[in-house]
PATI-51967 format. One record per residue (C-alpha): residue number from 1; residue in three letters; x, z, y. Coordinates in nm, 4 decimals, padded with zeros to 6 digits. Last residue first. Layout:
<pts>
- NUM,ALA,X,Z,Y
...
</pts>
This chain:
<pts>
- 238,HIS,-01.9389,01.7277,-01.0045
- 237,ALA,-02.0618,01.3734,-01.1070
- 236,PRO,-01.8549,01.0891,-00.9019
- 235,ALA,-02.0420,00.8334,-00.7236
- 234,ASN,-02.1260,00.5068,-00.8842
- 233,GLY,-02.5377,00.5221,-00.8605
- 232,GLY,-02.5728,00.1697,-00.7184
- 231,LYS,-02.7664,00.1786,-00.3964
- 230,GLU,-02.5595,00.4842,-00.2884
- 229,TYR,-02.2102,00.4595,-00.4262
- 228,LEU,-02.1489,00.1067,-00.4763
- 227,GLU,-02.4598,-00.0874,-00.2583
- 226,HIS,-02.3956,00.2149,00.0166
- 225,TYR,-02.0276,00.1479,00.0537
- 224,ARG,-02.0534,-00.2329,00.0876
- 223,ALA,-02.2488,-00.1801,00.3864
- 222,ALA,-02.0586,00.1202,00.4949
- 221,CYS,-01.7649,-00.1494,00.5045
- 220,THR,-01.9257,-00.3935,00.6753
- 219,ASP,-02.0270,-00.7315,00.6043
- 218,THR,-02.0638,-00.9911,00.9504
- 217,ARG,-01.6977,-01.1223,00.8705
- 216,GLY,-01.5272,-01.2488,01.1567
- 215,ARG,-01.1770,-01.1460,01.0336
- 214,ALA,-01.1683,-01.1569,00.6729
- 213,ARG,-01.2316,-00.8427,00.5041
- 212,ASP,-01.0399,-00.8454,00.1467
- 211,HIS,-01.2012,-00.6580,-00.0722
- 210,LEU,-01.0748,-00.4460,-00.3871
- 209,GLU,-01.2195,-00.2691,-00.6764
- 208,VAL,-00.9942,00.0542,-00.7902
- 207,GLN,-01.1216,00.1735,-01.1284
- 206,LYS,-01.2520,00.5290,-01.2160
- 205,ASN,-01.6000,00.4010,-01.2664
- 204,VAL,-01.5729,00.2679,-00.8603
- 203,ILE,-01.2828,00.3515,-00.6482
- 202,PHE,-01.3181,00.1056,-00.3627
- 201,ALA,-00.9764,-00.0505,-00.1916
- 200,VAL,-01.0632,-00.2447,00.1505
- 199,ARG,-00.8643,-00.4930,00.2977
- 198,ASP,-00.6980,-00.5999,00.6119
- 197,CYS,-00.7781,-00.2678,00.7673
- 196,SER,-00.8132,-00.1268,01.1616
- 195,LEU,-01.1092,-00.2143,01.2642
- 194,ASP,-01.3730,-00.2112,00.9270
- 193,VAL,-01.2109,00.0930,00.8623
- 192,ASN,-01.2843,00.2478,01.1600
- 191,ALA,-01.6429,00.1667,01.1325
- 190,LEU,-01.5954,00.3559,00.7881
- 189,ASN,-01.4593,00.6564,00.8971
- 188,HIS,-01.4604,00.8716,00.5454
- 187,SER,-01.0763,00.7551,00.5243
- 186,SER,-00.7962,00.6916,00.2785
- 185,LEU,-00.4746,00.5390,00.4782
- 184,VAL,-00.2473,00.2832,00.2776
- 183,ILE,-00.0434,00.1233,00.5162
- 182,SER,00.2339,-00.1809,00.4526
- 181,ARG,00.5380,-00.3007,00.6314
- 180,GLY,00.6018,-00.6798,00.7694
- 179,THR,00.6544,-00.5629,01.1367
- 178,ARG,00.3168,-00.6576,01.2151
- 177,ALA,00.2002,-00.3685,00.9710
- 176,TYR,00.3456,-00.1508,01.2071
- 175,SER,00.1811,-00.2935,01.5144
- 174,ARG,-00.1980,-00.2741,01.3220
- 173,MET,-00.0657,00.0602,01.2305
- 172,ALA,00.0254,00.1517,01.6431
- 171,ARG,-00.2964,00.0173,01.7490
- 170,THR,-00.5338,00.1887,01.4595
- 169,VAL,-00.3779,00.5078,01.5940
- 168,SER,-00.4272,00.4472,01.9780
- 167,GLY,-00.8154,00.3469,01.8933
- 166,VAL,-00.8543,00.7416,01.6642
- 165,ASN,-00.6797,00.8997,01.9623
- 164,THR,-00.9370,00.7826,02.2164
- 163,PRO,-01.1827,00.8707,01.9563
- 162,ASP,-01.0984,01.2478,01.9193
- 161,LEU,-00.8534,01.2767,01.6387
- 160,ALA,-00.9186,01.5963,01.3927
- 159,SER,-00.9401,01.3679,01.1039
- 158,MET,-00.7924,01.0109,01.1132
- 157,PRO,-00.4978,01.0449,00.8877
- 156,GLU,-00.7144,01.1015,00.6305
- 155,ASP,-00.4951,01.1030,00.3315
- 154,PHE,-00.1669,00.8578,00.4457
- 153,LEU,00.0714,00.6384,00.2637
- 152,LEU,00.3426,00.4435,00.4037
- 151,LEU,00.4811,00.1719,00.2661
- 150,ASN,00.8361,00.0127,00.4121
- 149,ALA,00.9349,00.3222,00.5201
- 148,GLY,01.0827,00.3083,00.9054
- 147,THR,01.0666,00.6802,00.8625
- 146,ALA,00.9434,00.7265,01.2402
- 145,MET,00.6091,00.6009,01.1563
- 144,ALA,00.5512,00.9522,00.9276
- 143,THR,00.6738,01.1599,01.2128
- 142,ALA,00.4477,00.9818,01.4857
- 141,ILE,00.1395,01.0289,01.2300
- 140,SER,00.2789,01.4153,01.1774
- 139,ALA,00.3040,01.4575,01.5326
- 138,LEU,-00.0796,01.2889,01.6498
- 137,GLN,-00.2143,01.5106,01.3073
- 136,THR,-00.0275,01.8248,01.5276
- 135,MET,-00.2120,01.6978,01.8775
- 134,GLY,-00.5269,01.7022,01.6918
- 133,GLN,-00.5211,02.0296,01.5542
- 132,SER,-00.3627,02.2271,01.8735
- 131,CYS,00.0112,02.2363,01.9756
- 130,LYS,00.1983,02.5506,02.0139
- 129,ARG,00.3128,02.5925,01.6347
- 128,VAL,00.4425,02.2365,01.6828
- 127,PRO,00.6591,02.3266,01.9239
- 126,LEU,00.6028,02.1399,02.2477
- 125,ASP,00.8637,01.9073,02.3397
- 124,LEU,00.7021,01.6049,02.3004
- 123,PHE,00.4057,01.7342,02.4611
- 122,GLY,00.3050,01.4796,02.7186
- 121,GLY,00.4749,01.2068,02.5475
- 120,ILE,00.2434,01.1998,02.2608
- 119,GLY,00.0224,00.8727,02.3872
- 118,LEU,00.0571,00.7325,02.0246
- 117,ARG,00.2209,00.4063,02.1475
- 116,SER,00.4508,00.6325,02.4294
- 115,SER,00.5418,00.8124,02.1357
- 114,LEU,00.6656,00.5430,01.9688
- 113,LYS,00.8250,00.3784,02.2358
- 112,ALA,01.0049,00.7221,02.3409
- 111,VAL,01.1385,00.7300,01.9670
- 110,ASP,01.2831,00.3560,01.8997
- 109,VAL,01.2681,00.3394,01.5412
- 108,GLN,01.6440,00.2296,01.3797
- 107,SER,01.5947,00.3571,01.0666
- 106,GLY,01.8457,00.6120,00.8972
- 105,TRP,01.5323,00.7322,00.7047
- 104,CYS,01.7160,01.1137,00.7705
- 103,ASP,01.7604,01.0384,01.1656
- 102,ARG,01.4423,00.8923,01.2029
- 101,ALA,01.2599,01.2485,00.9937
- 100,PHE,01.4793,01.4272,01.2054
- 99,GLU,01.4079,01.2533,01.5258
- 98,ILE,01.0866,01.2895,01.4869
- 97,ASN,01.0256,01.6234,01.3428
- 96,GLN,01.2604,01.7079,01.6791
- 95,ARG,01.0474,01.5571,01.9119
- 94,VAL,00.7517,01.8093,01.7858
- 93,SER,00.9389,02.1025,01.8717
- 92,ALA,01.0372,02.2638,01.5088
- 91,ARG,00.9215,02.5996,01.4977
- 90,LEU,00.6238,02.4504,01.2872
- 89,SER,00.8588,02.2574,01.0689
- 88,LEU,00.6270,01.9616,01.0007
- 87,ILE,00.5177,01.8459,00.6444
- 86,SER,00.1751,02.0198,00.6982
- 85,PRO,00.0391,01.7536,00.9109
- 84,SER,-00.1407,01.6702,00.5621
- 83,PRO,-00.0875,01.4348,00.2948
- 82,LEU,00.2145,01.2051,00.5139
- 81,TYR,00.3390,00.9934,00.1546
- 80,PHE,00.6572,00.8187,00.3031
- 79,VAL,00.7259,00.5102,00.0289
- 78,VAL,01.0885,00.2950,00.1199
- 77,ARG,01.3995,00.5589,00.0319
- 76,LYS,01.1728,00.7510,-00.2191
- 75,TRP,01.1325,00.4412,-00.4516
- 74,GLU,01.5143,00.4291,-00.4814
- 73,VAL,01.5809,00.7741,-00.5725
- 72,ALA,01.3036,00.7576,-00.8177
- 71,SER,01.3971,00.4458,-01.0048
- 70,PRO,01.2791,00.1364,-00.9457
- 69,ASN,01.0810,-00.0179,-01.1688
- 68,ARG,01.0879,-00.3800,-01.0919
- 67,THR,01.2293,-00.4644,-00.7768
- 66,VAL,01.3114,-00.3186,-00.4395
- 65,SER,01.3848,-00.4609,-00.0946
- 64,THR,01.5472,-00.1912,00.1472
- 63,ASN,01.6428,-00.2276,00.5518
- 62,GLY,01.2726,-00.3733,00.6916
- 61,GLY,01.0774,-00.5478,00.4819
- 60,ASP,01.0550,-00.6823,00.1548
- 59,ILE,00.8772,-00.4553,-00.1803
- 58,LYS,00.8896,-00.5839,-00.5103
- 57,CYS,00.6859,-00.3626,-00.7354
- 56,ILE,00.5799,-00.3778,-01.1228
- 55,VAL,00.5114,-00.0200,-01.2085
- 54,HIS,00.4021,00.1450,-01.5456
- 53,GLY,00.2193,00.4520,-01.5691
- 52,SER,00.3741,00.7964,-01.5656
- 51,TRP,00.6259,00.7490,-01.3226
- 50,PRO,00.3925,00.6370,-01.0376
- 49,GLU,00.4729,00.9321,-00.7724
- 48,TYR,00.3809,00.8174,-00.4497
- 47,ILE,00.1278,00.5165,-00.5844
- 46,SER,-00.0198,00.7739,-00.7928
- 45,GLU,00.0148,01.0445,-00.5368
- 44,LEU,-00.2530,00.7758,-00.3466
- 43,LEU,-00.4458,00.7566,-00.6425
- 42,THR,-00.5122,01.1137,-00.6535
- 41,THR,-00.5549,01.1554,-00.3038
- 40,LYS,-00.8762,00.8928,-00.3421
- 39,GLY,-01.0177,01.0148,-00.6666
- 38,SER,-01.3564,00.9526,-00.6229
- 37,GLY,-01.4106,01.3491,-00.5510
- 36,ASN,-01.5379,01.2840,-00.2175
- 35,PRO,-01.7081,00.9070,-00.2250
- 34,ALA,-01.5038,00.6620,-00.1722
- 33,VAL,-01.2732,00.4294,00.0390
- 32,LEU,-00.8802,00.3957,00.0624
- 31,GLY,-00.8552,00.1213,00.3486
- 30,THR,-00.5746,-00.1123,00.3292
- 29,VAL,-00.3294,-00.2284,00.6310
- 28,THR,-00.1537,-00.5267,00.5975
- 27,GLY,00.2123,-00.6772,00.6180
- 26,THR,00.3426,-00.7093,00.2327
- 25,PRO,00.0763,-00.7144,00.0344
- 24,ILE,-00.0567,-00.3994,-00.1461
- 23,GLU,-00.1867,-00.4905,-00.5229
- 22,ILE,-00.4295,-00.2135,-00.7352
- 21,SER,-00.4331,-00.1283,-01.0974
- 20,ALA,-00.6550,00.1140,-01.2295
- 19,ASN,-00.5680,00.1988,-01.5903
- 18,ASP,-00.8370,00.5133,-01.6139
- 17,LEU,-00.8323,00.7183,-01.2883
- 16,VAL,-01.0271,01.0195,-01.2415
- 15,LEU,-01.0047,01.1632,-01.5906
- 14,ARG,-01.1803,01.5349,-01.6126
- 13,ASP,-00.9705,01.7871,-01.8302
- 12,GLY,-00.7615,01.8911,-01.4553
- 11,ARG,-00.7390,01.6844,-01.2238
- 10,ARG,-00.6170,01.3671,-01.4545
- 9,ALA,-00.4609,00.9980,-01.3826
- 8,CYS,-00.4059,00.6996,-01.5254
- 7,LEU,-00.2448,00.4074,-01.3591
- 6,ASN,-00.2437,00.0716,-01.5526
- 5,LEU,-00.1007,-00.1632,-01.3374
- 4,PHE,00.0521,-00.1202,-00.9942
- 3,GLY,00.1894,-00.3929,-00.7670
- 2,ILE,00.3766,-00.4069,-00.4551
- 1,MET,00.3739,-00.7291,-00.2312
</pts>
């Protein structure tokens, strides 16, 4: 379980998060949902670099355990944030990017199995600069997973992906979580959030509202989104 308390963040003069709290259980996929401008990226950045708030965390899984107020070095060893595919080296091949991440983190991820799971085997040796937008997105997701980090943070990982690849990434994320690791992903694909996530975090009035998603529930993320932001009028002001 990873817990964050009293997270506060501003974008310019605007307060985006105001003493927000979030818990991320081990072995789960958490969806982060809110309208544009509500603070999804800000929350991911706050989790990745939470030094201005009070961090209470215990991360178990993989090769590392961290307890209570980790240093920046300790934290960066167990958390990987993928803000966009721009983290990749354009001159290097997809394989070289993945293997570099794996080796830097000292993980034991099997690149061949990971590539097969994500369907990227056909362009592993292609330079990233020659990849399409969707191919680059898949390569960046594979690079993140190759780290074996206990917590992966993804900002809109399903963007630029066709339905087939969305399905492949969803299954890969579920498999990753089953190893005792955790994922937080922001998304506007509410139907996919229903399929891929164990719980959903909505940002409402600068706070985080968590909803567990038990299997077999009939309510949907889209219905809750409508209730909170369209019917409830909690969309951010621009």
